[in-house]
C-alpha positions, 0 to 999 in steps of 0.5 A, spaced: 730 076 713 736 073 710 741 078 715 748 076 710 747 078 703 752 073 700 750 066 700 756 063 699 759 063 707 752 061 709 752 054 711 745 055 712 741 056 706 734 056 709 732 065 710 728 062 716 733 059 721 727 057 725 726 050 723 719 050 726 714 054 721 710 055 727 712 062 729 709 060 736 716 057 739 711 053 743 706 048 740 701 049 745 699 056 746 696 057 752 703 054 755 707 058 753 709 064 758 715 068 755 711 069 747 716 074 745 722 069 742 727 071 746 734 069 744 734 067 752 728 063 750 729 060 744 735 057 746 736 056 754 735 049 757 729 051 762 734 050 768 738 056 765 731 060 764 730 058 772 737 060 774 737 067 769 731 070 773 732 067 780 739 069 780 737 077 776 739 076 769 736 082 766 733 076 760 726 080 757 723 079 751 723 085 746 715 086 745 712 083 740 707 086 734 702 084 730 704 084 724 704 077 722 711 076 722 715 071 725 718 071 730 725 072 728 722 077 723 718 081 728 725 081 732 729 085 726 722 090 724 723 091 732 731 093 731 729 097 725 725 101 728 729 102 736 734 105 731 731 109 727 726 112 734 730 117 738 730 115 746 725 120 750 729 126 754 730 123 761 732 130 763 731 133 770 724 135 770 722 141 776 715 138 777 717 131 778 718 129 785 725 127 787 722 119 788 718 120 780 724 122 778 729 117 780 724 111 777 724 115 770 731 115 770 730 107 771 725 106 766 729 109 762 735 104 762 729 098 761 727 102 755 734 102 752 736 095 754 730 093 750 732 097 744 740 094 745 737 086 745 733 088 739 739 091 736 744 085 738 738 080 736 736 083 728 741 077 725 738 070 727 741 065 729 743 059 723 741 053 726 747 050 731 746 043 729 749 045 722 754 050 723 759 050 728 760 058 728 753 059 731 754 067 730 752 070 722 754 076 724 760 075 728 767 079 726 771 075 725 778 079 724 777 082 732 783 085 734 783 085 742 785 093 744 788 091 750 788 095 757 794 094 761 792 093 768 797 097 771 795 103 766 788 104 768 792 109 774 794 113 769 791 118 764 791 114 758 789 108 760 782 110 764 781 114 757 782 107 754 777 105 758 771 110 758 772 109 751 771 102 750 766 101 755 763 106 752 763 105 745 764 099 745 760 096 751 766 092 753 773 093 755 779 087 756 784 088 762 790 084 761 792 082 768 799 082 770 803 076 770 803 073 777 795 074 778 794 071 771 798 065 775 793 066 780 787 065 776 790 059 772 791 056 779 784 058 781 782 055 775 785 047 775 783 047 783 776 049 781 775 044 776 778 038 780 774 039 786 768 041 784 766 039 776 772 034 773 768 027 775 761 026 778 764 024 784 766 031 785 759 034 781 755 029 786 761 032 792 758 039 790 751 037 791 751 034 797 756 038 800 754 045 799 747 043 796 742 045 793 740 054 792 737 057 797 734 064 799 740 068 803 734 070 807 727 071 808 727 078 806 731 077 800 727 071 797 731 071 790 738 071 792 741 065 792 748 061 794 749 054 793 748 051 786 744 050 781 745 043 777 742 042 771 743 036 766 749 040 762 750 046 766 752 047 773 752 054 777 756 056 784 753 061 787 757 065 792 757 071 796 760 074 802 760 076 809 761 083 813 769 079 814 770 077 808 768 070 809 765 065 804 757 062 803 756 057 803 762 055 807 762 048 805 765 051 798 770 055 801 777 055 797 783 059 798 785 058 790 777 063 790 778 068 795 784 070 792 781 070 784 775 074 788 781 079 791 785 080 783 777 081 780 775 086 786 781 090 785 781 090 778 773 092 779 775 098 784 781 101 779 776 101 774 769 104 777 774 109 780 777 111 773 770 112 771 770 118 775 762 116 776 761 118 783 753 115 784 756 107 782 762 108 787 756 110 792 751 104 790 756 099 789 756 093 793 763 091 795 767 085 791 768 081 799 762 085 802 767 089 807 765 095 807 762 101 812 755 099 811 754 093 810 746 090 808 742 088 814 744 081 815 751 082 813 750 078 807 754 082 800 749 083 794 755 082 790 756 074 787 761 070 785 759 065 780 762 059 778 759 057 771 761 050 768 757 048 761 759 041 759 756 040 751 760 033 752 753 031 756 746 030 754 743 032 746 745 038 742 750 041 739 750 047 743 751 049 750 747 057 751 745 062 755 741 068 750 742 074 749 742 078 756 744 083 760 747 083 767 743 087 773 750 089 776 754 095 776 760 090 772 761 084 771 768 081 770 770 076 766 776 071 766 778 069 759 779 061 758 781 057 753 775 054 751 772 060 747 764 062 749 763 068 751 760 073 746 759 080 746 755 084 742 758 091 740 755 096 737 760 101 735 761 093 730 753 092 728 756 085 730 757 079 736 764 079 737 768 073 741 774 076 744 777 069 747 778 067 741 781 073 738 788 073 735 792 075 742 788 073 746 791 072 753 787 065 757 791 066 763 791 074 764 786 078 760 779 080 763 772 081 760 769 088 763 762 088 761 757 094 764 751 092 766 744 096 768 746 098 774 752 102 771 748 105 765 743 107 771 748 110 774 752 113 768 745 116 765 747 111 759 754 113 758 756 106 759 750 103 757 750 095 759 753 090 754 748 084 751 752 078 752 751 071 751 754 064 752 755 058 747 759 053 748 761 047 742 758 041 742 764 036 745 767 042 749 767 044 756 768 051 759 769 053 767 769 060 768 769 065 775 765 072 773 765 077 778 758 080 779 758 087 783 751 089 784 748 095 788 748 095 796 742 094 799 741 099 804 743 105 799 737 109 795 738 110 788 738 118 787 737 118 796 730 116 794 730 110 792 732 103 795 736 099 791 732 092 793 725 097 788 731 099 784 733 091 783 725 089 781 724 094 776 730 093 773 727 085 771 721 088 767 721 089 760 716 094 760 719 102 762 711 104 765 712 097 770 719 099 772 716 105 775 710 103 778 715 097 782 720 103 783 715 107 786 712 101 790 718 100 794 716 107 798 714 108 804 706 107 804 705 114 806 708 116 799 714 120 802 719 116 801 726 118 806 731 123 803 738 125 805 740 132 805 746 128 802 749 123 798 751 117 803 758 115 802 762 108 803 769 108 805 772 102 802 774 098 808 779 090 808 780 087 814 786 083 812 793 084 811 793 079 805 787 084 802 790 090 804 796 088 800 793 085 794 790 092 792 796 097 794 801 093 790 798 094 785 801 102 786 807 101 787 814 096 787 813 094 794 807 095 799 808 095 807 802 095 811 803 098 817 796 099 820 790 095 819 785 100 822 786 105 821 789 104 816 797 106 815 799 104 808 808 106 805 808 104 798 815 104 795 817 106 788 809 109 788 812 115 782 818 114 778 825 118 777 823 122 772 817 124 774 820 125 781 824 131 779 819 133 774 815 135 779 820 138 783 821 143 778 815 144 777 814 146 784 821 150 784 817 154 778 811 156 783 810 163 786 806 162 789 810 159 795 808 162 802 809 160 810 805 154 811 798 155 815 793 152 819 785 152 821 785 157 827 783 155 834 778 159 835 772 155 831 772 161 826 776 156 820 781 162 819 788 159 815 792 163 820 800 162 822 802 158 827 808 155 830 805 148 830 808 148 823 814 152 820 814 150 813 813 153 807 807 151 802 804 153 795 798 149 791 800 146 784 794 144 780 797 144 772 802 147 768 803 150 761 810 145 760 808 139 757 812 134 761 809 137 768 802 137 766 803 130 764 807 128 771 801 132 775 796 129 772 798 121 772 800 123 779 794 125 782 790 119 777 794 114 782 793 118 788 785 117 787 787 110 785 789 109 791 783 113 795 779 109 790 775 116 789 774 120 783 778 126 782 774 131 783 773 129 790 780 131 791 784 137 793 789 139 789 797 137 791 800 142 797 807 142 795 810 144 802 817 144 803 821 144 810 829 147 810 833 146 816 830 146 823 822 146 819 817 141 822 810 139 822 808 138 830 803 132 832 796 134 828 791 131 824 789 132 817 781 131 819 778 135 824 770 135 826 769 142 823 771 141 816 764 137 815 761 144 815 765 145 808 761 144 801 766 137 800 765 134 807 772 134 811 778 130 809 777 122 809 784 120 808 790 122 805 796 121 800 804 124 801 808 123 796 815 124 797 820 128 791 827 127 795 831 124 800 837 128 800 837 130 807 837 128 814 831 127 819 824 130 817 821 122 819 813 122 818 812 119 825 804 116 829 805 117 836 800 113 838 801 107 833 808 107 834 810 108 827 815 111 823 816 112 816 823 115 814 822 118 807 824 115 801 824 118 794 819 116 790 814 113 795 807 114 797 803 115 804 797 112 804 791 113 810 785 115 813 783 120 818 777 119 820 772 114 824 770 107 821 764 106 819 762 113 816 754 113 816 755 120 812 759 125 809 758 131 814 758 128 820 765 124 820 769 124 825 777 126 826 780 119 829 785 121 833 790 115 832 792 118 826 795 123 830 802 125 826 808 130 826 813 132 821 819 131 824 824 136 824 829 136 818 836 136 820 840 138 814 838 139 807 831 140 804 825 135 804 819 137 798 813 133 799 806 133 795 800 132 799 792 129 796 787 130 800 781 126 799 774 129 800 767 124 801 763 128 795 765 132 789 767 139 790 762 144 787 767 149 785 773 146 784 778 143 789 783 149 792 780 148 799 784 155 802 781 159 797 774 156 798 
């Protein structure tokens, strides 16, 4: 049972870290409701146990065997078995009903979580009262592998993110200086307002109030304050307009922090190209096309205050657990406390304590059980814990991205049923709970297509904050319908490279439009007099990289995976050529396999011409093309209730004014609500 073969660095010579030789941690066996001896159950105060259950942390004991071994030894034995026994295959079986198969996938997550918690617990903790480092297998030489936030919109950055989440079960993203300063101000303001003094904590309890259920239909989802002897948690949710709940906790600094965390989360999830996650996730603000019935978000912004200066004991702990989230976003703090089990190193790591960590700018991204589910295990749920040493105080502000309650996993299982199933520790129980969430007649509603949610932001600040990450300067021209002009979206070198790639294309032809006879034919028409060609890739390494990079940035603007997008269309407008008023989506496009054109991103590769402005007559908007700028807008009415019944928003009628002199060259990328089944070249489809 001693995990350290070298006794010298182990300050605890007792191989059994449990000073109580009784393998049952509760001397009254009848009163022990959690005999499994999980890390949470053995260490956490009762209030934290209650919080874990109510707030939806997936804290589950590994099942015990009748081996006669002490609890910790049994956990190690189970971990060994788990590492040897292959996970049962959950490949789709034609004989399974869709609902049953979806439930089997949920059970697979429960099985993987149990395995991973057992693996993480293979090395038990020494007695924390005698060891300031409570993790015997903590990697002391950790080197941070940081991904710059701006890189999340590049091929290299997305590849690094996928690799980190898949192999290490965590990723570290470094914010820009401005956002880092915003988070620092938020930490200071929150600590001063809510936690720094006894008076502040009393005011928090009095003004905000204890945790209460969101609604009668959501009895285990809360807003308000959980308070214990040494720890206090403030649970915040949001309404459909982004307002904070409870209202007494409203704080401008927290709102900005939520925007920072939510925008990074959106970029990260889009980069993972996991369509099911994007479909099911609840937005960071609760502002979305299809809100929960009561209008309150499932996603939670939690403020956590751990104070190991109060009470007895050396450490304030939240034991090993996984989150029932798509992703948990945790800003670094100066007091290192969060630990993550890294399966690639078979060790616990403490990223905040690593050399080079930036407490102001670094974010820890942890995949949760819902992302594990949506990705079929590609991004396994991270096992993590919080340990605050005696005499220290830690304030943390994680954002927990959860599932929208109105959505259905696999098109059949309601997300509340999925949630309930993931709270179990037994795969069979998970299947039973998931199936209980279906209609009583056993015939759950099925969907002919996966529902789709277009992200909605309701204020200039929210929109500007998100798109400013993609460009040098952003101008929000319209909130509804969304029209955004981004200067510096494409750098000068890429513009030059892409212009050369466009000139090399041999597929240039007169531009065409959809026929008006209902036959969905493409035909030449005086309404559009430019020339076009399709640009997919290049046999030139420099050109290939430029195309891939720009495609990734356009997808980030649309907040959709690349397989939802058409190839770039190059358009060249010479003197006198134009594109008269039109919309990019027509309702007949709903008949296409990927649905209609939900949004458009136009990129201007040059500006050495006269005329050629892009105008929206009904909105009173006219954009003078600027080299390297991008114009992004949504084409359809909101809310979008399905991918194949989108209605054109006639306010988005726009035109390319005639070019007076020179030649205008643009790239356009159109995005659809579902992926293309056979590749993204719409005209050839």
